[in-house]
C-alpha positions in Angstrom: 15.2 -122.9 20.4 19.0 -122.9 19.2 21.0 -120.4 20.0 21.4 -119.4 16.3 18.1 -118.9 15.8 17.4 -116.8 19.7 20.5 -114.6 17.7 18.6 -113.7 14.3 15.2 -112.9 16.4 17.2 -110.7 18.7 18.3 -108.4 15.4 15.4 -108.6 13.4 13.5 -107.0 16.6 16.4 -104.8 16.6 15.8 -104.1 12.6 11.9 -103.3 13.2 12.7 -100.8 16.1 15.5 -99.0 14.3 12.6 -98.9 11.3 9.8 -97.1 13.4 12.3 -95.1 14.9 13.8 -93.5 11.9 9.8 -93.4 10.7 9.0 -91.9 14.2 11.8 -89.2 13.6 10.5 -88.4 9.5 6.7 -87.9 11.2 8.3 -85.4 13.5 10.8 -83.7 11.4 7.4 -83.4 8.7 5.6 -82.2 11.6 8.0 -79.4 12.7 8.2 -78.3 9.2 4.8 -78.6 9.0 4.1 -76.0 12.2 6.7 -73.8 10.9 4.6 -73.3 7.9 1.5 -73.0 10.2 2.9 -70.2 11.8 4.8 -68.6 8.9 1.7 -68.4 6.6 -0.6 -67.5 10.4 2.0 -64.2 10.4 2.0 -63.5 6.9 -1.9 -63.6 7.4 -1.9 -61.1 10.2 0.7 -58.9 8.8 -1.5 -59.2 5.3 -4.8 -58.3 8.0 -2.7 -55.0 9.5 -1.2 -54.1 6.1 -5.0 -54.3 4.7 -6.2 -51.6 8.5 -3.0 -49.5 7.1 -4.5 -48.7 3.8 -8.0 -48.7 4.4 -6.8 -45.7 7.0 -5.3 -44.0 4.8 -7.8 -43.8 1.7 -10.3 -43.0 4.1 -7.6 -40.0 5.4 -7.3 -39.2 1.6 -10.6 -38.7 0.6 -11.6 -36.4 4.1 -8.5 -34.4 2.6 -9.8 -34.3 -0.7 -13.4 -33.3 0.6 -12.2 -30.7 2.5 -9.9 -28.8 -0.6 -13.4 -29.5 -2.6 -15.1 -27.5 -0.1 -13.1 -24.4 -0.1 -14.9 -21.2 -1.3 -14.4 -20.2 -4.3 -12.7 -16.4 -4.3 -15.5 -14.5 -6.4 -14.4 -13.4 -9.8 -14.6 -9.7 -10.8 -17.5 -9.0 -12.7 -16.6 -5.0 -14.3 -19.2 -3.8 -11.5 -17.9 -0.3 -9.4 -19.0 2.0 -7.0 -18.6 5.6 -7.2 -18.7 8.1 -4.2 -18.9 12.0 -5.5 -18.5 15.0 -3.5 -19.8 18.6 -4.5 -19.8 21.5 -2.0 -18.0 24.8 -3.2 -17.3 25.6 0.5 -15.4 22.1 0.8 -12.4 21.5 2.0 -9.8 20.4 1.4 -11.9 19.5 -2.2 -14.4 21.3 -3.3 -15.7 18.8 -6.0 -14.2 14.8 -6.5 -14.9 12.0 -7.8 -13.8 8.1 -6.3 -14.7 5.1 -8.0 -13.7 1.8 -6.6 -14.3 -1.9 -8.8 -14.7 -5.2 -7.6 -11.1 -6.0 -8.4 -9.9 -3.4 -6.2 -8.8 -0.7 -8.7 -9.8 2.7 -7.8 -9.4 5.8 -9.6 -9.7 9.3 -7.5 -10.6 13.2 -9.7 -10.8 16.1 -7.9 -10.7 19.8 -7.5 -9.2 21.6 -4.4 -10.4 24.3 -2.1 -9.1 27.5 -3.9 -9.0 28.5 0.2 -6.1 26.4 0.5 -4.4 26.7 -2.8 -5.5 29.9 -4.2 -7.0 28.4 -6.8 -8.8 25.3 -7.6 -6.2 22.8 -8.6 -7.5 19.5 -10.3 -5.9 16.7 -9.1 -6.2 12.7 -10.0 -4.7 8.9 -9.3 -4.9 5.7 -9.7 -4.3 3.2 -6.9 -5.0 -0.1 -5.7 -7.5 -0.3 -3.0 -7.6 -3.1 -0.1 -8.7 -5.7 -0.5 -10.7 -5.7 2.9 -11.9 -2.3 2.1 -13.2 -3.7 -1.5 -15.0 -6.1 0.4 -16.0 -3.9 2.7 -17.4 -0.9 0.0 -19.6 -4.2 -2.4 -21.0 -5.5 0.6 -22.2 -2.3 1.9 -24.0 -1.2 -0.9 -25.1 -5.3 -1.3 -27.1 -4.2 2.2 -28.5 -0.6 0.9 -30.0 -2.7 -2.0 -27.5 -1.0 -4.4 -28.6 2.3 -3.2 -32.0 1.7 -4.4 -34.6 3.2 -2.3 -34.6 7.4 -0.5 -31.9 7.8 2.5 -31.8 11.6 3.1 -32.3 12.4 7.1 -36.1 13.6 7.1 -34.6 16.5 9.4 -35.0 20.1 7.9 -32.3 21.8 10.3 -29.3 19.7 9.4 -26.5 21.5 8.8 -24.9 21.5 5.1 -22.4 19.2 4.7 -21.7 18.8 0.6 -24.1 17.0 -1.8 -22.9 13.2 -1.8 -24.0 10.8 -4.0 -23.6 7.1 -4.3 -23.6 5.1 -7.5 -23.7 1.2 -8.3 -23.1 0.1 -12.0 -23.0 -3.7 -12.4 -25.1 -7.2 -12.1 -27.4 -7.4 -9.6 -27.9 -10.5 -6.9 -29.7 -12.7 -9.3 -26.7 -11.9 -12.0 -27.8 -11.4 -15.8 -28.9 -8.0 -16.9 -26.5 -4.9 -15.2 -28.0 -2.9 -13.3 -27.1 0.8 -12.2 -28.7 2.4 -9.3 -27.7 5.7 -6.9 -28.6 8.1 -3.9 -28.1 11.5 -2.9 -28.1 13.1 0.0 -26.6 15.6 2.3 -26.8 13.0 5.5 -27.8 9.9 6.1 -29.6 8.1 9.1 -28.7 4.5 7.4 -25.5 2.7 9.1 -24.6 1.4 6.0 -24.8 4.9 4.3 -22.8 6.3 6.9 -19.7 4.0 6.7 -19.4 4.1 3.3 -19.9 7.7 3.5 -16.8 8.0 6.2 -14.3 5.6 4.5 -14.7 7.2 0.5 -14.1 11.0 2.8 -11.1 9.0 4.1 -9.4 7.9 1.6 -10.2 11.5 0.1 -7.9 12.8 2.7 -4.9 10.5 3.0 -4.8 11.6 -1.1 -5.1 15.0 -0.3 -1.9 14.5 2.3 -0.3 12.3 -0.8 -0.6 15.6 -3.0 0.4 17.6 -0.1 3.5 16.4 1.1 4.5 16.0 -2.9 4.5 19.4 -3.1 6.7 20.4 -0.5 8.9 18.3 -1.3 9.7 20.0 -4.2 9.2 23.3 -2.6 9.3 23.4 1.0 10.9 20.6 2.9 11.2 21.9 6.3 7.5 22.2 6.7 7.0 18.6 5.8 7.5 17.7 9.6 4.3 19.4 10.9 2.4 17.7 7.9 4.1 14.3 8.6 2.9 14.9 12.1 -0.8 16.2 11.3 -1.1 12.7 8.7 0.2 11.0 11.9 -2.5 11.9 14.3 -5.0 11.8 11.6 -4.0 7.9 10.9 -3.9 7.4 14.8 -7.9 9.0 14.8 -9.0 6.7 12.1 -9.8 9.4 9.8 -7.2 8.4 7.1 -7.9 5.2 5.2 -5.8 3.5 2.7 -2.3 5.0 3.4 -0.3 2.4 0.9 -2.4 4.7 -1.8 0.2 7.4 -0.5 3.1 4.9 0.0 5.2 6.6 -2.8 6.3 10.5 -1.9 6.3 8.4 1.9 9.2 6.5 1.0 10.8 9.4 -0.8 10.7 11.5 2.3 12.1 8.1 4.3 14.9 7.3 2.7 16.1 11.0 1.5 19.3 12.1 3.7 18.9 15.6 2.9 15.1 15.9 5.2 15.5 16.5 8.5 15.9 13.2 10.0 12.5 13.6 12.5 10.6 14.1 9.4 12.1 10.8 7.9 11.4 9.1 11.1 7.8 9.8 11.0 7.4 8.6 7.4 9.4 5.8 8.5 6.4 5.4 11.2 3.7 6.2 9.1 4.8 3.5 6.3 5.1 0.7 9.1 1.9 1.3 10.3 0.4 1.0 6.6 2.1 -2.0 6.4 3.2 -0.8 3.6 5.4 -2.3 0.4 3.5 -5.7 1.3 4.3 -6.1 5.1 8.1 -5.2 4.6 9.1 -2.8 8.0 10.6 0.1 7.4 14.8 0.0 9.0 
């Protein structure tokens, strides 16, 4: 082979090898870009799965919350039903006669006549107030347990001391709703525990209101004598003989804030207000 032909062959071989190298490089580049795309796509799919799982968990949690909210028991709406307690005894103290009525919205009304032995003459007294939710619920639950006072609840024993004629009345809808019903029971003493608790509760409220009216009188005419009555009320409160101290909150606040009242009486009034959770739970300074 001539020298010129040999040189020409070498150039052709180098050109072919160069083209192959360029093609291989191009393939490698495309392969790399394709690999990058595959990895990016894989990452996107993985992120998509994580997002889907997150959304599923979030919706499940929201569904559980919604179900929990939906299952909250609705507060019963007032229907106008009411329970009344009546007391009548000419030897009664501090009241010889009174009626205390509580409706299912918590509105309470008291009308009574004081003992002439204490006041010199039978003075009438009335007051409206709001009974605590706990005692409102208790009154209507106990009334329901006694079938709304249907039946005979008087003790059968004949040698029980007379403590005054008491009457419990229910006016409103029965368990089945619909037509209004009115039932009552009258007794001197009842062995039924539910009747006993209702009697204790109503008489304790009546005693609280008596302390309130007497403190209001002394605030006007006998400020020096208020300390003994306040201490007596505090003892009654500690022994659970009085209920619903918030019903006499106005006179207790007036005494506690009056700088002309003895400090010991003002302190006792503040303690009574605090123990009763007066003024929606705000303590007296």
